Backbone as a ProteinNet text record, in pm:
[ID]
protein_1_A
[PRIMARY]
MKVSVLIIASATVLLLGCDQERGDKRVAQQITCVNNLKQIGIEFRIWSGDHQGQYPFNLSTNSGGTMEFCAVGKNGFDSNAFLHFKVMGGDESLKVPWLLVCPQDKSRKAATNWASLRAENVTYRLRTGNNIHEGDPHEVLVVCPVDGNTLHGDGTVTTGK
[TERTIARY]
7548.3	7483.3	7555.1	7689.9	7766.6	7750.6	7743.1	7729.4	7594.5	7486.7	7355.3	7346.8	7409.3	7411	7488.1	7599.1	7679.5	7600.7	7528.1	7447.2	7337.2	7269.4	7163.1	7220	7334.6	7398.5	7438.4	7492.6	7533.1	7411.7	7305.1	7182.8	7124.6	7129.6	7079.5	7159.3	7290.6	7376.7	7345.2	7328.1	7295.7	7161.2	7061.6	6929.5	6931.2	7002.8	7012.5	7083.2	7184.2	7254.5	7161.9	7077.5	6981.2	6880.9	6832.3	6737.9	6802	6927.7	6999	7013.8	7048.2	7063	6931.4	6821.4	6689.9	6655	6687.1	6660.9	6740.8	6868.5	6953.3	6900.6	6856.3	6803.2	6676.5	6590.3	6465.6	6495.4	6593.1	6630.7	6683.2	6766.9	6821	6708.7	6611.1	6499.1	6412.2	6395.6	6319.4	6388.1	6520.7	6597.6	6584.8	6589.3	6574.2	6437	6334.2	6198.7	6192.6	6250.2	6253.3	6326.7	6439.6	6516	6438	6364.6	6279.3	6178.9	6114.6	6014.4	6077.7	6196.7	6265.2	6295.7	6341.8	6372.7	6246.1	6137.4	6009.2	5967.1	5984.1	5951.8	6034.2	6162.2	6250.3	6202.2	6167.9	6124.6	5992.2	5901.7	5777.7	5809.2	5904	5939.9	6008	6092.5	6157.5	6052.2	5961.6	5855.4	5772.7	5739	5660.9	5733.7	5862.4	5941.4	5943	5929.9	5927.7	5787.4	5684.6	5545.5	5461	5499.2	5423.6	5392.9	5481.7	5463.1	5355.1	5313.7	5205.3	5256.7	5199.8	5225.3	5148	5186.3	5121.8	4970.3	4920.6	4777.1	4698.2	4766.7	4699.2	4712.3	4761	4782.4	4712.8	4640.8	4566.9	4659.4	4603.2	4679.2	4720.6	4643.1	4679.1	4808.3	4842.7	4964.3	5070.7	5051.4	5150.4	5124.4	5014.3	4982.4	4890.6	4830.4	4745.3	4613.6	4574.1	4456.4	4332.1	4313	4193.7	4194	4307.4	4317.2	4301.7	4278.5	4262.9	4141.8	4163.8	4057.5	4074.7	4034.2	4052.7	3943.8	3987.6	3894.5	3850.5	3767.1	3716.8	3830.3	3939.7	4053.5	4142.2	4108.8	4184.5	4302.1	4325.4	4437.5	4387.7	4472.9	4437.2	4467.3	4367.4	4387.5	4468.1	4488.1	4568.8	4707.3	4758.6	4889.4	4996	4993.8	5096.5	5097.9	4982.2	4976.5	5041.5	5022.2	5081.9	5234.5	5279.5	5423.4	5480.3	5404.7	5451.5	5479.1	5394	5416.2	5545.9	5580.7	5707.5	5824.6	5807.3	5913.1	5932	5822.5	5829.6	5886.8	5873.3	5925.2	6071.2	6124.6	6261.7	6282.7	6175.5	6193.2	6223.1	6139.9	6160.5	6244.7	6366.1	6465.1	6443.9	6407.1	6399.9	6271.2	6201.8	6073.5	6085.9	6204.5	6216	6200.8	6212.4	6190.8	6047.3	5956.8	5815	5773.3	5870.5	5842	5921.2	5850.8	5917	5994.4	6118.3	6196.7	6136.5	6045	5982.1	5850.8	5810.2	5685.6	5714.5	5682.5	5708	5596.9	5488.4	5377.2	5390.2	5487.2	5505.1	5641.6	5645.7	5771.5	5791.8	5910.7	5939.8	5931.3	5882.1	5881	6024.3	6054	6189.2	6209.7	6098.6	6107.7	5974	5971	5850.4	5735.6	5765.9	5660.5	5580.8	5646.7	5579.4	5519.1	5527.4	5476.5	5325.5	5280.5	5138.8	5111.6	4988.1	4951.8	5021.5	5039	5102.2	5252.5	5308.6	5450.5	5473.2	5369.6	5380.4	5330.7	5418	5379.2	5311.2	5367.5	5331.3	5195	5122.5	4990.5	5004.8	4943	4954.7	4823.3	4833.7	4716.2	4724	4612	4606.8	4500	4513.9	4414.7	4479.1	4397.7	4447.5	4510.8	4470.3	4524	4663.2	4710.8	4840.4	4942.7	5036.7	5142.3	5265.4	5376.6	5502	5511.8	5424.8	5434.2	5373.7	5304.9	5235.3	5298.9	5369.1	5435.3	5339.1	5214	5117.8	5041.6	5038.5	4966.7	5045	4975.1	5034.8	5030.5	5146.4	5154.5	5158.5	5249.5	5268	5284.4	5226.7	5238.4	5282.1	5370.7	5407.3	5316.1	5231.9	5142	5214.8	5337.5	5415.1	5480.6	5552.7	5626.8	5553.6	5457.6	5389.8	5468.5	5575.8	5651.3	5565.7	5581	5495.4	5577.4	5551.8	5610.1	5508.1	5552.1	5463.4	5483.2	5389.3	5390.6	5517.4	5583.8	5705.8	5831.7	5814.5	5929.5	5985.6	5935.7	5984.2	5922	5992.6	5945.3	5944.3	5833.5	5826	5822.6	5888.7	5894.8	5774.5	5738	5621.3	5661.1	5638.3	5660.3	5803.5
-4780.1	-4699.1	-4710	-4700.2	-4707.1	-4843	-4949	-5083.3	-5096.9	-5047.6	-5059.1	-4974.8	-4858.5	-4774.9	-4846.2	-4908.4	-4982	-5100.6	-5170.3	-5283.4	-5235.8	-5128.8	-5073.6	-5027	-4960.9	-4913.9	-5031.4	-5135.2	-5254.1	-5322.4	-5334.2	-5396.8	-5315.4	-5182.5	-5094.8	-5114.3	-5120.3	-5140.2	-5275.1	-5377.9	-5510.3	-5509.3	-5446.1	-5439.9	-5360.7	-5249.1	-5170.2	-5249.1	-5323.7	-5409.1	-5513.6	-5572.6	-5673.2	-5610.3	-5489.5	-5420.6	-5390.7	-5349.3	-5320.6	-5448	-5557.2	-5685.2	-5728.3	-5714.4	-5750.1	-5661.9	-5533.5	-5440.8	-5476.9	-5511.4	-5551.9	-5679.1	-5772.8	-5898.4	-5873	-5784.8	-5751.9	-5688.2	-5597.2	-5533	-5637.7	-5727.4	-5833.8	-5922.3	-5952.8	-6035.4	-5961.3	-5832.3	-5749.7	-5751.4	-5738.2	-5741.2	-5878	-5983.8	-6118.8	-6136.8	-6083.5	-6091.9	-6021.5	-5902.3	-5829.4	-5911.2	-5969.1	-6051	-6175.1	-6237.2	-6351.6	-6310.3	-6195.4	-6149	-6117.7	-6057.7	-6030	-6159.9	-6259.7	-6389	-6454.5	-6446.8	-6500.9	-6429	-6297	-6219.7	-6262.3	-6283.6	-6330.9	-6466.7	-6553.8	-6688.5	-6686.2	-6595.3	-6581.4	-6539.9	-6448.5	-6400.7	-6509.7	-6589.2	-6700.6	-6801.4	-6835.3	-6931.1	-6877.9	-6751.2	-6687.2	-6693.9	-6669.8	-6675.4	-6813.1	-6915	-7052.8	-7101.1	-7018.7	-7062.8	-6955.2	-6919.7	-6826.9	-6692.3	-6646.4	-6516.8	-6514.9	-6631.7	-6640.2	-6684.7	-6628.5	-6677.9	-6809	-6894.9	-7026.9	-7019.6	-6921.1	-6911.3	-6861.8	-6821.4	-6778.6	-6880.8	-6999.1	-7103.9	-7231.1	-7295.6	-7417.2	-7528.1	-7615.6	-7731.5	-7819.7	-7819.1	-7895.5	-7844.3	-7718.4	-7657.4	-7639.1	-7704	-7696.7	-7590.8	-7518	-7411.6	-7456.9	-7358.6	-7386.6	-7309.1	-7262.6	-7177.1	-7238.3	-7367.4	-7432.4	-7437.1	-7408.9	-7411.2	-7273.3	-7171	-7035.9	-7031.7	-6975.5	-6962.3	-6827.1	-6722.8	-6587.3	-6555.9	-6512	-6476.7	-6331.5	-6290.8	-6153.1	-6051.9	-6097.1	-6008.2	-5993.5	-6064.2	-6053.7	-6148.6	-6226.7	-6320	-6462.3	-6542.3	-6679.3	-6774	-6848.7	-6942.1	-7065	-7082.5	-7193.9	-7148.8	-7044.1	-6990.3	-7098.9	-7189.3	-7292.4	-7378	-7400.1	-7479.3	-7405	-7274	-7193.8	-7188.7	-7175.3	-7177.3	-7316.6	-7416.7	-7555.2	-7592.5	-7547	-7579.8	-7515.9	-7400	-7338.1	-7416.1	-7471.9	-7553.3	-7682.9	-7744.1	-7868.5	-7847.3	-7725.6	-7689.5	-7644.3	-7645.6	-7601.8	-7452.6	-7373.1	-7228.4	-7172.6	-7204.8	-7159.7	-7266.4	-7232.6	-7332.5	-7391.7	-7311.1	-7362.7	-7320.1	-7414.1	-7380.3	-7290.5	-7281.7	-7197.8	-7049.9	-7011.2	-6871.4	-6825.8	-6920	-6888.2	-6855.8	-6855.4	-6823.1	-6699.2	-6597.2	-6477.5	-6515.9	-6469.1	-6506.6	-6457.8	-6361.9	-6313.7	-6386.2	-6475	-6548.5	-6673.1	-6666.2	-6778.5	-6883.2	-6854.9	-6949.5	-7046.6	-7022.6	-7106.5	-7173.7	-7292.3	-7365.1	-7399.4	-7373.4	-7398.8	-7547.9	-7577.5	-7715.4	-7757.6	-7882.8	-7932.8	-7965.7	-7984.2	-8011.7	-7974.1	-7971.7	-7928.9	-8027	-8153.8	-8254.9	-8238.8	-8188.7	-8175.4	-8036.5	-7946.6	-7810.5	-7810.3	-7741.5	-7725.1	-7577.2	-7542.3	-7403.3	-7353.1	-7439.1	-7397	-7371.3	-7396	-7370.9	-7241.8	-7158.9	-7035.7	-6917.3	-6817.9	-6693.3	-6599.8	-6589.5	-6484.9	-6507.2	-6397.3	-6400.2	-6364.3	-6445.1	-6431	-6384	-6286	-6243.8	-6311.7	-6362.1	-6426.8	-6360.8	-6377.8	-6323.1	-6280.2	-6267.1	-6230.9	-6092.6	-6004.9	-5869.6	-5862.1	-5971.9	-5971.1	-6036.5	-5955.1	-6001.5	-5915.3	-5955.3	-5887.9	-5747.2	-5707.9	-5576.9	-5462.9	-5490.7	-5385.2	-5361.8	-5249.5	-5221.2	-5184.7	-5158.5	-5117.9	-5234.6	-5345.6	-5462.3	-5530.2	-5564.6	-5636.8	-5785.3	-5852.4	-5995.7	-6072.8	-6033.5	-6103.8	-6001.2	-6031.8	-5945.5	-6029.5	-5973	-6036.1	-5979.3	-6062.3	-6012.4	-5976.6	-6020.2	-5992.1	-5854.8	-5829	-5703.8	-5599.4	-5644.5	-5552.4	-5525.6	-5600	-5585.2	-5635.2	-5570.7	-5602.1	-5624.2	-5736	-5766.3	-5727.8	-5648.3	-5603	-5688.6	-5677	-5757.5	-5744.8	-5629.3	-5609.5	-5656.1	-5714.4	-5765.3	-5670	-5546.2	-5453.2	-5485.9	-5450.5	-5473.7	-5342.9	-5314.4	-5198.5	-5249.9	-5176.2	-5220.8	-5169.9	-5249.1	-5217.4	-5142.6	-5207.1	-5144.9	-5101.7
7150.4	7049.5	6915.8	6917	6793.7	6726.3	6805.8	6750.1	6678.7	6740.7	6677.3	6550.6	6549.1	6429.2	6318.5	6355.4	6258.9	6202.4	6288.1	6242.3	6147.2	6182.8	6098.6	5965.1	5968.7	5844.8	5756.6	5817.3	5740.7	5678.5	5755.8	5705.1	5589.5	5600.1	5495	5366.9	5378.8	5262.7	5196.8	5278.6	5224.6	5153.4	5214	5153	5023.1	5021.6	4899.8	4790.6	4828.6	4732.4	4674.7	4759	4711.6	4616.6	4650.6	4562.8	4427.8	4429.6	4305.2	4222.7	4290.9	4222.2	4157.8	4233.1	4179.3	4060.4	4071.3	3961	3837.4	3857.9	3745.7	3680.9	3763.7	3710.9	3630.3	3680.7	3610.3	3475.4	3471.7	3345.5	3247.3	3296.4	3210.7	3157.2	3241.6	3197.1	3096.2	3115	3020.6	2883.8	2883.5	2759	2692.9	2772.9	2718.4	2655.9	2718.9	2663.5	2528.1	2519.9	2392.4	2287.2	2325.4	2231.6	2188.4	2282.4	2246.5	2139	2159.6	2063.5	1928.2	1930.1	1803	1729.6	1803.8	1742.6	1687.4	1763	1715.7	1587.6	1583.6	1463.6	1343.4	1364.7	1256.7	1206.6	1301.1	1263.1	1187.9	1224	1147.4	1004.3	989	855	773.4	837.6	768.3	722.7	815	782.4	665.6	673.3	568.3	433.7	436.9	313.8	250.2	332.9	282.6	245.9	272.8	253.6	185.6	66.1	-18.4	47.4	135.3	199.7	306.4	354.7	452.9	589.3	693.5	828.5	845.1	939.8	953.3	967	1041.4	1067.2	946.7	840.3	717.4	605.7	639.5	540.8	588.9	501.3	534.7	585.6	666.5	714	596.7	489	369.1	305.7	335.2	281.8	390	503.8	611.5	716.5	704.4	799.4	911.4	977.2	1093.1	1089.1	973.7	961.8	1026.7	1011.6	1066.5	1219.1	1280.9	1427.2	1490.2	1409.3	1464.6	1557.7	1674.4	1774.9	1843.8	1774.1	1824.5	1926	2043.6	2149.7	2141.7	2235.5	2240.7	2258.2	2320.6	2343.5	2220	2111.9	1987.6	1976.8	2080.9	2080.1	2059.1	1998.4	1962.3	2078.4	2122.1	2233.9	2192.7	2063.3	2013.7	1968	2028.5	1988	1983.9	2080.4	2085.9	1959.1	1898.5	1774.6	1658	1653.7	1547.6	1564	1688.2	1715.6	1688.3	1724.7	1712.1	1566.3	1474.8	1334	1284.6	1338.1	1298.8	1356.8	1475.7	1535.5	1461.3	1422.1	1346.9	1208.3	1159	1027.8	1036.9	1158.2	1186.5	1164.7	1155.2	1147	1285.5	1381.3	1518.6	1586.9	1621.7	1661.8	1800.6	1898.6	2035.6	2105.2	2171.2	2234.1	2357.7	2418.1	2538.2	2506.4	2379.7	2340.7	2366.3	2385.2	2399.5	2542.2	2635	2774.7	2814	2861.1	2912.3	3038.4	3053.1	3170.7	3303.3	3297.8	3420.2	3451.9	3365.2	3385.1	3469.2	3595.2	3686.8	3681.6	3609	3601	3483.3	3396.2	3277.2	3279.9	3225.8	3213.9	3067.3	3017	2876.8	2845	2726.4	2678.2	2648.6	2668.6	2642.6	2495.8	2422.5	2279.1	2215.3	2083.6	2012.8	2027.5	2036.1	2048.1	2177.4	2282.1	2411.8	2434.2	2336.4	2352.4	2371.5	2477.1	2508.9	2539.1	2555.7	2585.5	2711.2	2809.8	2935.6	2922.2	2803.7	2778.3	2701	2690.2	2611.1	2693.9	2710	2776.2	2678.1	2560.9	2465.7	2401.5	2386.2	2324.3	2176.7	2092.8	1947.9	1887.9	1799.5	1722.2	1587	1540.9	1410.3	1324.3	1194.1	1102.2	973.2	869.7	737.3	732.6	823.8	823.5	888.3	943.3	1009.8	917.3	873.9	784.7	807	748	775.8	718.5	630.8	568.6	648.5	756.8	831	967	982.9	1110.4	1223	1189.1	1291.6	1351.9	1282.2	1332.6	1444.5	1550.4	1662	1629.7	1641.1	1615.9	1747.3	1836.5	1963.3	2075.3	2191.6	2308.9	2427.9	2508.4	2635.3	2743.6	2804.8	2908.3	3038.1	3052.3	3173.4	3164.8	3055.1	3038.4	2955.7	2875.8	2785.9	2658.2	2634.6	2511	2395.4	2278.3	2165.2	2038.6	1972.3	1842.1	1736.3	1640.3	1532.9	1408.8	1315.5	1194.4	1112.3	1120	1041.9	1114.5	1234.1	1310.2	1413.5	1417.5	1519.1	1653.9	1759.2	1895.7	1970.7	2036.3	2124.4	2267.9	2355.3	2494.8	2571.2	2670.8	2752.9	2877.7	2990.4	3121.8	3141.2
[MASK]
+++++++++++++++++++++++++++++++++++++++++++++++++++++++++++++++++++++++++++++++++++++++++++++++++++++++++++++++++++++++++++++++++++++++++++++++++++++++++++++++++

């Protein structure tokens, strides 16, 4: 009897330790997602500062932007988000493509470089349009569909789940 109780107690401790470890990992990944969004927000502002105060999707391709590639769906998000991010990477504003994948998103794999960036290398959903600019803290710029974290037009990030 004592041996079985000891085995059950040991197994419980191990399982609780695993749950704690998983919880800690999830929290760390949530923080990384928030940091990714903050970095993306900074890079949008840097890009904007170098391009007449405009985000890429509000500037014509003739001027280095991606306005002609905007494809806003019924959900308000642009299905060509990767193209808008890609122009910032090619412009050296957004430094690394792995920032575009939430660490909790197991369905996406980060691009190894900007030239290979495709839609399947981006977790984050981007809103595009003339009403989205860095001066409006209420406008949603980017959302993580995994965590629900939200990057606003002014660069602030609110946490989701």
